[in-house]
C-alpha positions as CSV (number, residue, x, y, z in Angstrom):
1,M,99.8,-110.8,27.6
2,L,99.1,-107.4,26.0
3,F,100.8,-106.1,22.6
4,N,100.2,-102.0,22.3
5,H,100.9,-101.3,19.0
6,S,100.3,-97.6,19.3
7,E,102.6,-95.1,20.3
8,A,100.0,-94.3,23.1
9,D,101.0,-95.7,26.5
10,F,98.0,-98.2,28.0
11,A,97.7,-98.7,31.4
12,M,95.6,-101.4,32.9
13,K,93.6,-100.7,36.3
14,P,93.0,-103.4,39.0
15,G,89.5,-105.0,38.2
16,G,89.9,-103.9,34.2
17,H,88.8,-106.2,31.7
18,I,91.0,-106.7,28.5
19,A,90.1,-109.7,25.7
20,Q,92.8,-110.7,22.9
21,M,92.5,-113.4,20.0
22,I,95.2,-114.9,18.1
23,L,94.0,-116.5,15.1
24,Q,96.9,-118.2,13.1
25,V,96.8,-121.2,10.7
26,I,99.0,-124.3,11.9
27,A,100.0,-126.0,8.8
28,T,101.4,-129.6,8.8
29,P,103.3,-130.8,6.1
30,K,102.8,-134.2,4.2
31,V,105.9,-136.3,5.1
32,A,107.1,-139.3,3.1
33,E,110.0,-141.5,4.8
34,V,111.9,-142.8,2.1
35,E,115.1,-145.4,1.9
36,D,117.4,-143.7,-0.1
37,L,117.8,-140.0,-1.6
38,D,118.4,-138.8,-5.1
39,A,122.0,-137.5,-5.9
40,T,122.2,-134.2,-6.5
41,V,125.0,-131.6,-7.4
42,R,124.9,-129.4,-4.5
43,G,125.5,-132.6,-1.9
44,E,128.7,-133.7,-3.8
45,G,130.9,-130.9,-1.4
46,E,129.7,-132.3,1.9
47,F,129.5,-130.1,5.0
48,G,131.5,-126.7,4.9
49,S,132.3,-126.9,1.1
50,T,130.6,-123.9,-0.1
51,G,134.0,-122.0,0.5
52,V,132.5,-118.9,2.3
């Protein structure tokens, strides 16, 4: 896959070579399993209670 971020056209010719590398951090958050969740004011109205 080739991403061309310029305004100029780019044509690949048969036998041509191109190399690209994308370096991206892959974050894995720490997860904690709990028996119960703390009560919050937000959660009192349940699903669809925002009034929107």
